[in-house]
N, C-alpha and C positions, 0 to 999 in steps of 0.2 A: 526203209523210211516209208512210212504211210503218207498216200495222197489224197487229197479228198476229192481232186479230179480226175482220178483214175480211171471210172467209168465213163466220163462225159464225153459225147462226141462233139468232135471241133467243128464248128460249123466254117463252111465256104465263105457264107459271105462276111463282110468286114463289118465289125460293129458300128452302129451308129452313135455319134457323140450327143449326149443328153447334154443340151444347153442348160448351165444354172441360172443363168439371167433370161426372165420372161421379155418377150417382144412386147414393146411399148411402143406402139405406132403413132399414138395422138397426142397432142402437147397443146396445153392451155397456159395464158401467162395469166395469173393472178395480180390484181389492180394493186397498187401499193395499197390504198386505204381499206382493200379486203383481204391484206395477208393476216391482219391479225385474228379476223374471224376463221380463215380457213385453219390457222395454228389453232386457234383456240379448239376447233371441230377436231383436229389430230390428236391434240392432248386430252380431250373429253376420250376420245376412243380408246386411248393408252390407256387412261386411267379405268375405265369400266372393265379392262380385261387384265390388270397388274395382278388381279387376284382370282384364281379360278373360282367360276361360280358354284360350284359343286361344293367349296368350302364354306359357302357363305349360309346363313338361314335364307329359308325359301323365300319369304316377301322380299328382301334384299336384293336376293339373285334373278329374282323375276323383274325389280325393278331394273338393274343392271341390264337386262338383256333386252327390254322396252328402250331403254337410254341408247344401247350398243346400235338395235336397228334404226332408231331414229338418226342417229350420226351416222351410218352407214348410208342411208338414204339422202341425206343431206349432201354426202362426199360426192355418192354415185350420179345424184341428178346435177350436181354443180358441174362435175367433169361432162355430164352428156350435154347439158346446157349450156355450159363456158360461163355461167355466174350464178350464185347463190341465191338460193330461195328463202324469202323474207319470213315466210311461216315457220319454215325449219328453222332459221335463226331465232326467233322468237321462243320455240318450243325448246331449242336447246338452251337457252338462257333460262328457262324455266326449270330444265332437269340440273341444271348448275346449282341453281339457287337450292333446289330440294336437296339436293348431295350436301350442299354445305350447312344445311339446317339438322342432318343427321346427329340423332345424341350422341354422347360419349359412348355407349355400350355398341351401337351399328358401326360407329366409326372407328373402332377400336380394331375392327375385322381388316381394316386396311392397311398396307405397309406406309402408304402415302395420305396423310390425313385428309378427307376432302376437302377442306377449307383451303389446302395447300395445290389445289388441282392447278391453279395458274402458274404455280412453279416447277411444273414439269418441264424439262427442259429439251427442245427440239434440235437435233444433229442440225447441219449443215445440209445435209442431204438424209431426207427422210424416205424411207422405203416401206410401203407396207401392203398387205395382202388380206384382199377380204373374201371370205366364202359367203356364197348366196347359192341356196338351194334350187332359186329359180333360174340360175344361169348355169350352163354347162361347165364354163371354166371361171376360176378364180378371178378376181379383179386384182388388177396391182396397180400400185402408184408409185411414182419416184420423184420425191418433192424438192426442189433447189430453195431453199427458203431465202437466201439473200436475193437472189433471181427473180423469185415467183413462178417460176417453171415448174410445171407439173405435167410429168409424161406419164401416160397409163393406157390402158388396153377397152376403154370403155368406148364402144360403139356409137356415133351419133345416130337419131333417130332419122 
Protein backbone atom coordinates (compact mmCIF):
# COMPACT_ATOMS: atom_id res chain seq x y z
CA UNK A 1 0.00 0.00 0.00
CA UNK A 2 1.26 3.46 -0.94
CA UNK A 3 1.58 6.01 1.85
CA UNK A 4 1.57 9.74 1.17
CA UNK A 5 3.39 10.31 4.47
CA UNK A 6 6.18 7.77 3.96
CA UNK A 7 8.97 10.30 3.35
CA UNK A 8 7.73 12.85 5.85
CA UNK A 9 9.84 13.44 8.96
CA UNK A 10 8.08 13.15 12.25
CA UNK A 11 8.22 16.26 14.41
CA UNK A 12 9.18 15.85 18.04
CA UNK A 13 7.15 18.94 18.97
CA UNK A 14 3.41 18.52 19.58
CA UNK A 15 1.18 20.07 16.97
CA UNK A 16 -0.48 23.29 18.10
CA UNK A 17 -4.23 23.26 18.06
CA UNK A 18 -5.68 25.83 15.77
CA UNK A 19 -8.65 27.57 17.33
CA UNK A 20 -11.66 27.63 15.04
CA UNK A 21 -13.22 30.46 17.02
CA UNK A 22 -11.60 33.90 16.93
CA UNK A 23 -10.90 35.62 20.24
CA UNK A 24 -13.48 38.35 20.86
CA UNK A 25 -12.19 40.26 23.90
CA UNK A 26 -14.52 43.27 23.72
CA UNK A 27 -18.26 43.63 24.12
CA UNK A 28 -20.76 46.42 23.62
CA UNK A 29 -24.45 46.50 24.32
CA UNK A 30 -26.60 47.88 21.56
CA UNK A 31 -29.35 50.01 23.09
CA UNK A 32 -32.90 48.76 22.51
CA UNK A 33 -33.77 51.76 20.31
CA UNK A 34 -30.57 51.31 18.25
CA UNK A 35 -30.95 47.55 17.59
CA UNK A 36 -33.07 48.02 14.44
CA UNK A 37 -30.35 50.31 13.04
CA UNK A 38 -27.58 47.83 13.81
CA UNK A 39 -29.67 45.03 12.31
CA UNK A 40 -30.30 47.13 9.20
CA UNK A 41 -26.56 47.69 8.79
CA UNK A 42 -25.93 43.93 9.02
CA UNK A 43 -28.76 43.22 6.55
CA UNK A 44 -27.31 45.72 4.09
CA UNK A 45 -23.83 44.22 4.41
CA UNK A 46 -25.23 40.74 3.77
CA UNK A 47 -27.20 42.02 0.80
CA UNK A 48 -24.26 43.72 -0.92
CA UNK A 49 -22.24 40.49 -0.62
CA UNK A 50 -24.87 37.88 -1.49
CA UNK A 51 -23.87 38.03 -5.16
CA UNK A 52 -20.17 38.03 -6.11
CA UNK A 53 -19.27 41.46 -7.45
CA UNK A 54 -17.38 39.88 -10.36
CA UNK A 55 -20.71 38.62 -11.73
CA UNK A 56 -22.23 42.10 -11.84
CA UNK A 57 -21.91 44.89 -14.40
CA UNK A 58 -18.97 47.16 -13.55
CA UNK A 59 -21.06 50.18 -12.52
CA UNK A 60 -23.31 48.12 -10.24
CA UNK A 61 -20.31 46.29 -8.73
CA UNK A 62 -18.62 49.62 -7.99
CA UNK A 63 -21.80 50.90 -6.33
CA UNK A 64 -21.98 47.80 -4.11
CA UNK A 65 -18.28 48.00 -3.17
CA UNK A 66 -18.78 51.62 -2.13
CA UNK A 67 -21.85 50.69 -0.08
CA UNK A 68 -20.00 47.75 1.48
CA UNK A 69 -17.12 49.99 2.55
CA UNK A 70 -19.55 52.47 4.10
CA UNK A 71 -21.40 49.75 6.02
CA UNK A 72 -18.12 48.29 7.24
CA UNK A 73 -16.98 51.75 8.41
CA UNK A 74 -20.27 52.28 10.23
CA UNK A 75 -20.03 48.92 12.03
CA UNK A 76 -16.30 49.29 12.79
CA UNK A 77 -16.73 52.79 14.24
CA UNK A 78 -19.84 51.75 16.16
CA UNK A 79 -17.85 48.94 17.81
CA UNK A 80 -14.88 51.21 18.47
CA UNK A 81 -16.90 54.17 19.84
CA UNK A 82 -19.77 52.22 21.40
CA UNK A 83 -22.41 54.28 19.57
CA UNK A 84 -23.64 54.79 16.01
CA UNK A 85 -22.52 57.66 13.82
CA UNK A 86 -25.45 59.74 12.64
CA UNK A 87 -23.67 60.68 9.39
CA UNK A 88 -23.12 57.04 8.46
CA UNK A 89 -26.71 56.15 9.28
CA UNK A 90 -27.98 58.89 6.98
CA UNK A 91 -25.58 57.72 4.27
CA UNK A 92 -26.80 54.11 4.63
CA UNK A 93 -30.42 55.20 4.33
CA UNK A 94 -29.49 56.97 1.07
CA UNK A 95 -27.77 53.79 -0.19
CA UNK A 96 -30.79 51.64 0.67
CA UNK A 97 -33.03 54.10 -1.18
CA UNK A 98 -30.70 53.97 -4.23
CA UNK A 99 -30.77 50.17 -4.24
CA UNK A 100 -34.56 50.10 -4.05
CA UNK A 101 -34.73 52.42 -7.07
CA UNK A 102 -32.69 50.11 -9.32
CA UNK A 103 -34.40 49.32 -12.58
CA UNK A 104 -35.72 45.82 -13.32
CA UNK A 105 -32.68 45.00 -15.49
CA UNK A 106 -30.22 45.76 -12.71
CA UNK A 107 -32.38 44.26 -9.96
CA UNK A 108 -32.49 40.99 -11.93
CA UNK A 109 -28.81 40.40 -11.04
CA UNK A 110 -29.75 39.72 -7.43
CA UNK A 111 -31.26 36.64 -5.82
CA UNK A 112 -32.86 38.93 -3.25
CA UNK A 113 -34.70 41.84 -4.87
CA UNK A 114 -33.34 45.16 -3.53
CA UNK A 115 -36.86 46.19 -2.52
CA UNK A 116 -36.93 43.14 -0.21
CA UNK A 117 -33.65 43.96 1.56
CA UNK A 118 -35.45 44.57 4.86
CA UNK A 119 -36.81 41.00 4.71
CA UNK A 120 -33.36 39.46 5.18
CA UNK A 121 -33.81 37.56 8.42
CA UNK A 122 -30.88 37.64 10.81
CA UNK A 123 -30.15 34.56 12.90
CA UNK A 124 -30.44 34.88 16.67
CA UNK A 125 -26.64 34.87 16.78
CA UNK A 126 -24.98 36.64 13.87
CA UNK A 127 -21.31 35.90 13.24
CA UNK A 128 -19.50 38.01 10.67
CA UNK A 129 -15.97 38.49 9.46
CA UNK A 130 -14.78 41.66 7.76
CA UNK A 131 -11.52 41.98 5.88
CA UNK A 132 -9.80 45.34 6.02
CA UNK A 133 -6.61 45.97 4.07
CA UNK A 134 -5.56 48.61 6.63
CA UNK A 135 -5.70 46.15 9.52
CA UNK A 136 -3.37 43.25 10.12
CA UNK A 137 -6.17 40.91 11.21
CA UNK A 138 -9.81 40.51 10.14
CA UNK A 139 -12.56 42.06 12.24
CA UNK A 140 -14.88 39.50 13.78
CA UNK A 141 -18.21 40.11 15.45
CA UNK A 142 -20.69 37.89 17.25
CA UNK A 143 -24.00 39.67 17.71
CA UNK A 144 -26.71 38.19 19.93
CA UNK A 145 -29.79 39.84 18.52
CA UNK A 146 -32.23 39.27 21.39
CA UNK A 147 -29.81 40.61 24.01
CA UNK A 148 -28.26 43.38 21.93
CA UNK A 149 -24.78 42.14 22.86
CA UNK A 150 -21.99 42.33 20.33
CA UNK A 151 -18.62 40.74 21.05
CA UNK A 152 -15.78 41.82 18.78
CA UNK A 153 -12.05 42.23 18.36
CA UNK A 154 -11.94 45.98 17.54
CA UNK A 155 -9.55 47.84 19.83
CA UNK A 156 -10.76 51.03 21.46
CA UNK A 157 -8.84 54.25 20.65
